[in-house]
LODO-755840 format. One line per 8 residues: their letters; for each residue x, y, z of C-alpha. Coordinates in steps of 0.05 Angstrom, whole numbers, plus 32768, in hexadecimal, padded with zeros to 4 digits. Example, Ala and Ser with C-alpha at 12.3 -4.5 7.8 and 13.67 -1.06 7.14 Angstrom:
BEGIN
AS = 80F6:7FA6:809C  8111:7FEB:808F
//
This chain:
BEGIN
MFFETINE = 731F:7C37:7412  72FC:7C66:73E2  72E3:7CAC:73F3  72BE:7CDE:73C7  72D4:7D1E:73EA  7311:7D3A:740D  72E7:7D45:744C  72D9:7CFA:744F
VKAELEKI = 7324:7CED:7447  7332:7D1D:7481  7301:7CF8:74AD  7320:7CB5:749B  7367:7CCE:74A9  7350:7CE6:74ED  7333:7CA1:74FB  7373:7C7F:74E4
QEDSAIQG = 739A:7CA5:7519  7378:7C7A:754E  738C:7C38:752D  73D0:7C24:7546  73D5:7BEA:7514  73D7:7C1B:74DA  741F:7C35:74D4  741C:7C58:7491
ILFFGCDK = 73ED:7C70:745B  73EA:7C72:740F  73BB:7CA9:73F7  73A5:7CB8:73B0  7374:7CE7:738E  735B:7CF6:7348  736D:7D33:731F  7323:7D3E:7310
NNSKTSEL = 7318:7D4D:735A  7339:7D91:734D  7350:7D90:7395  7375:7DCF:73AB  73B8:7DC5:73CE  739D:7DEA:740B  7361:7DBA:740F  738E:7D7D:740B
EAALASNH = 73BF:7D97:743F  7386:7DA9:746D  736F:7D60:746A  73B5:7D46:7472  73C2:7D72:74AF  7399:7D42:74D9  73C6:7D08:74C8  7405:7CFA:74EF
KPLLGGIF = 7417:7CB7:74D1  7448:7CAF:7497  7422:7CBC:7456  7432:7CC1:740C  740D:7CC1:73CA  73F5:7CF2:7396  73C1:7D09:7364  73B9:7CDF:7325
PEIIAGGI = 738D:7CE1:72E7  7361:7CAA:7305  7362:7C76:733C  734A:7C2F:7346  7321:7C26:7386  730A:7BE1:739B  7314:7BC8:7354  72EC:7C01:7334
RKDSGFIV = 7309:7C37:7307  72FB:7C7D:7324  7307:7CC1:7303  72F8:7CE6:7344  72FF:7CDA:738E  7337:7CC0:73BA  7352:7C7F:73D6  7376:7C73:7418
VPLFEELE = 73A0:7C33:741E  73B8:7C23:7465  73FC:7C03:7470  7408:7BD6:74AC  7454:7BDA:74AD  7483:7C12:74C1  7487:7C45:7488  74BC:7C7B:7480
VVHFQSPE = 74A9:7CB4:7451  74D5:7CEA:7432  74CF:7D1B:73F8  7503:7D34:73C6  74FE:7D77:73A2  751D:7D98:7365  7567:7DA9:736F  755E:7DF0:7356
NHSPIETQ = 7548:7E06:739C  7564:7DCB:73C4  75A0:7D9C:73C7  75B0:7D72:738A  7582:7D36:7383  75BB:7D05:7391  75CC:7D2A:73D1  7584:7D2A:73E9
IENFTKNR = 7580:7CDE:73DE  75C4:7CD2:73FE  75AF:7CF9:743B  7572:7CCD:7441  7596:7C8B:7438  75D4:7C96:7463  75D2:7C88:74AD  7593:7C5E:74A5
NTEIGSVF = 758E:7C24:74D6  754F:7C05:74B9  7550:7BD6:747E  752F:7BEB:743D  7505:7BB3:741F  74D8:7BDA:73EF  74CE:7C21:73D8  748D:7C43:73C4
CFLNALWS = 749B:7C7D:7395  746D:7CB2:7379  7483:7CF0:7352  7469:7D27:7326  7467:7D08:72E0  747D:7D4C:72C3  74B6:7D56:72F4  74F4:7D65:72CA
HKQSFLNA = 7521:7D40:72FC  74FA:7D00:7300  752B:7CD5:72D9  7568:7CEF:72FD  7543:7CE5:733F  7533:7C9C:732F  757A:7C8F:7318  7596:7CAC:7358
LYNQVGPF = 7563:7C86:7383  7576:7C44:7362  75C0:7C53:7368  75BA:7C64:73B2  7587:7C30:73CA  759D:7BF9:739B  7582:7BBF:7371  756D:7B90:73AA
VQYVGGGA = 752F:7BB9:73BB  74EA:7BB9:739C  74D2:7BFC:7380  748A:7C0C:736D  7466:7C4D:735D  744F:7C7B:7326  744D:7CC0:7306  7419:7CEF:7322
GSLSFKSF = 73F5:7D28:7300  73C1:7D37:72CB  73B4:7D25:7282  73B5:7D70:7274  7401:7D68:727B  7403:7DA7:72A5  742C:7DA3:72E4  740C:7DB1:7328
PCVFCNQK = 7417:7D9B:7371  7407:7D51:736D  7431:7D27:739D  7423:7D1E:73E8  7455:7D15:7420  743A:7D13:7467  7415:7D56:7470  742F:7D79:7431
VFEHAAVI = 7420:7D7A:73E6  7459:7D87:73B5  7460:7D97:736C  74A7:7D8F:7352  74B7:7D53:737C  74B8:7D08:738A  74A2:7CE5:73CA  74B8:7CA0:73E1
GVIKKPIA = 74A1:7C72:7418  74CF:7C3C:7433  74B9:7BFB:7454  74E0:7BBF:746C  74B5:7B88:744D  74BC:7B72:7404  7486:7B83:73D1  7477:7B4F:739B
IGVAHGWQ = 7475:7B73:7358  745F:7B5E:7312  746B:7B8B:72D6  7451:7B7E:728F  7430:7BA3:7255  741C:7B76:721A  7437:7BA1:71E2  745B:7B7E:71A8
PISDAIKV = 7490:7B99:7178  747E:7BA7:712F  74BF:7BC7:7119  7509:7BB8:7116  7537:7BD5:714B  753E:7C20:713E  7576:7C4B:715B  7565:7C8B:717F
TEAAGNSI = 7599:7CB8:715E  7583:7CFA:717E  7559:7D08:71BB  754B:7D46:71E4  7529:7D3D:7227  74E6:7D1C:721B  74EA:7D24:71CF  7509:7CF6:719A
VSLNWKPA = 7527:7D20:7163  7542:7CEB:7134  753F:7CA0:712A  7574:7C7D:70FF  758D:7CC3:70ED  754A:7CD7:70CF  7513:7D04:70EC  74F3:7CDB:7123
FEVYQAWV = 74AB:7CE3:710A  74BE:7CCF:70C3  74D8:7C8C:70DC  749F:7C81:710D  746B:7C95:70D8  7485:7C63:70A5  7480:7C28:70D4  743C:7C3B:70F1
EEHSKLKI = 741C:7C49:70AE  7436:7C08:7091  741A:7BE0:70CC  73D8:7C06:70D7  73C8:7C18:708F  73B5:7C5D:70AB  73D2:7CA2:709F  73EF:7CC2:70DD
GSDNFFDI = 73FE:7D0C:70E6  73FD:7D42:711B  73B1:7D48:7117  73A3:7CFF:7129  73E5:7CEC:7148  73CD:7CDB:718F  7391:7CB2:7177  73BF:7C84:714E
AKSYPLGL = 73FE:7C87:7178  73DB:7C6D:71B6  73DB:7C29:7191  7425:7C30:717D  7452:7C3E:71B9  749D:7C37:71B8  74C3:7BFE:71DA  7508:7C0A:71F6
VRMDDEMI = 7531:7BCC:71E6  754E:7BA8:7223  757A:7B6B:7220  755C:7B43:7259  7517:7B5E:726A  74D5:7B71:724B  74DC:7BB0:7221  74CD:7BF2:7245
IRDPYAVE = 7493:7C16:7224  7496:7C60:7213  7457:7C87:7200  745B:7CBA:71C6  7424:7CED:71CD  7433:7D24:7199  745D:7D36:715C  747C:7D79:714F
NGMLHIVD = 74AE:7D8E:7119  74BE:7D46:710B  74CC:7D36:7154  74A6:7D03:717F  7492:7D1C:71C4  7493:7CE3:71F7  7475:7CDF:723D  74B9:7CC9:7259
EVPENTYI = 7501:7CCD:7241  751E:7CA1:720B  756A:7CA4:7211  7594:7CB5:71D5  75BA:7C7B:71B5  758A:7C47:71D0  7561:7C1A:71A2  7515:7C18:719E
RIMNGNMN = 74E1:7BF0:717A  749C:7C08:7167  7467:7BDF:718B  741F:7BCE:7181  73EA:7BA9:71A8  73A1:7B96:71AB  7370:7B88:71E3  7385:7B3F:71E8
SLLDGARK = 73D0:7B4D:71EC  73C6:7B85:7220  7399:7B5A:724A  73CE:7B24:7247  73FE:7B58:7262  73D0:7B65:729D  73CB:7B1A:72AA  7417:7B14:72A8
AMELSSQK = 7420:7B4D:72DA  73EF:7B2B:730A  7411:7AE7:7302  7457:7B04:730D  7443:7B27:734D  741D:7AEB:7367  7458:7ABC:735A  7481:7AE4:738C
TQSENTLF = 7452:7AE0:73C7  7428:7AAC:73EB  7403:7AD1:7423  73C3:7AF9:7424  73D5:7B3C:7407  73C3:7B84:73FA  73BF:7B8B:73AE  73D1:7BCC:738C
CIDCISRV = 73DB:7BDE:7343  73FB:7C16:731C  73DA:7C14:72D8  73E8:7C45:72A1  73B1:7C77:7290  73C2:7C70:7247  73AE:7C26:724A  7369:7C40:725F
LYMQDNFE = 7369:7C71:7225  737A:7C38:71F6  7348:7C06:7212  7311:7C38:7223  72D3:7C12:723C  72F8:7BD0:7233  7326:7BE3:726D  72F2:7BBF:7297
EELAILNQ = 7310:7B7E:727D  7354:7B91:7298  7335:7BA2:72DB  7315:7B5D:72DD  735A:7B3E:72D6  7377:7B6C:730C  733D:7B5A:733B  7343:7B0F:7334
IDRINGIL = 7365:7B05:7378  7343:7B3D:739E  7326:7B82:7390  7363:7BAB:737F  7373:7BF4:738E  73A2:7C1D:7364  73B3:7C5A:733A  73AE:7C69:72F0
SIGEIANA = 73F0:7C8C:72E6  741A:7CB4:72B5  7455:7C84:72B6  745F:7C47:72E1  749B:7C3E:730F  74B6:7BF9:731F  74F0:7BC9:731A  74DB:7B8A:72F6
GHAALEIY = 74FF:7B4C:730C  7549:7B5B:7310  7544:7B97:72E2  7557:7BDF:72F5  7525:7C11:730E  74FD:7C2C:72D3  74C4:7C5A:72BF  7494:7C34:7293
NKTVVVAQ = 745B:7C4B:7266  741C:7C25:7250  742E:7BEF:7283  740D:7BCC:72BE  7430:7BC4:7300  7410:7B97:7335  742A:7B9A:737C  7419:7B6D:73B6
WKKTN = 742E:7B70:73FF  7418:7B4F:7440  73DB:7B70:745D  73F5:7B6D:74A4  7436:7B5F:74C8
//
C-alpha cells in the first residue's frame, strides 16, 4: 500500500491495529520525504504490532518507481523484531546477536534485515548474524540511507528510528529468493593486494586506480579520471570471484590518491574481475532473479524486491523495462537500496551491489 504523507501512514497503522490477521509490518519511506525522526516516531507510536523497515533512496509501490512517499506491507505470520546498535555504546555485536538467539523456542525460517548502508559495523554484524543463525535460513534485506552518502537515522524497529544500527525481523515460514545481476567480466582475475575499509589501495601490487583505469579504457575506448569517474565507473563495477556462485558485485563510486572507493568492503587478498554490462544483460539478470524465486514456490505469494539504486542510475528511463519484468507475475513492491542483502542458493550471507533480489512468500497462513 502506497501513501504520500506520514499522516496517511499514521492513519493506516491505526487501522491495521484492528485487523487481527495482520501480525507484522514492513514499512519503507523515501529519502526525498525529508521526514524528521520525531515525525516518524510520532506516526509509529500508534502501532503496537511488530514493525521494521527504513528510509531508502527510492521505493517501488505497486510496480511503480517512486522517489517520494511510503509503502506499508502487511505480514500475516508471527513476526519477531529486534535491533542491534554499534558496540561503542552497547555490548559487542556478537553478544547482542547471541543474546537474541539463545533461549529461543521458536524456529527461524527466514530473516528480514535492514541496516544503515553507512554503518561501520555492517559487515561484522552480517558475519555474526550468519554465524549465529546459520546457513539453513533465508535472509533478505538491504542498505538504507541516501545517495548523499551522509549518515542519518534511517532504520525502523517497532516505535523507534535508529541511525548506527541494523534491524531484523524473524518469521517461521521460508521465503523464496532469487539473486542475479547480469554483469559480465571483461578482465582477468586481479588480486586485491591492499585494502582499507571500503577502499582498495592496490591491485596486483600496483595502485588500484592504475590497474582499473587500464582495463576500463581498453574496453570502453574512453578516458577515465577523477572528474568523470562516476559516469564511467557505473558501467564497470567489480566482481568478487566466488568458486561456486555468481560473482558478487561491488560498486566503485570515486577515486582518490590512486585508491578506489567502494560502496561495500572488498577484502584484502581476494580476487576480483572488472565487469561490464548493457541493458540486455542487466534485464536478463532481472529475469533470472524472478525465475529463481519462482522456482522455489508454488502458491499465491506476496512479491517483494530489493533492487539496487545504482541500476536505476545506469538504466535511467529504461529502468521501466526492468520494472516490467519484475511485474510479470503481479504488481511488485520493493526498495531501491544501497546494497542488497541475501543468501543466494547455498551461498553465505552477502551484501551485493548493482544486483536484483526478488523475494516471495505466502500471502496468508
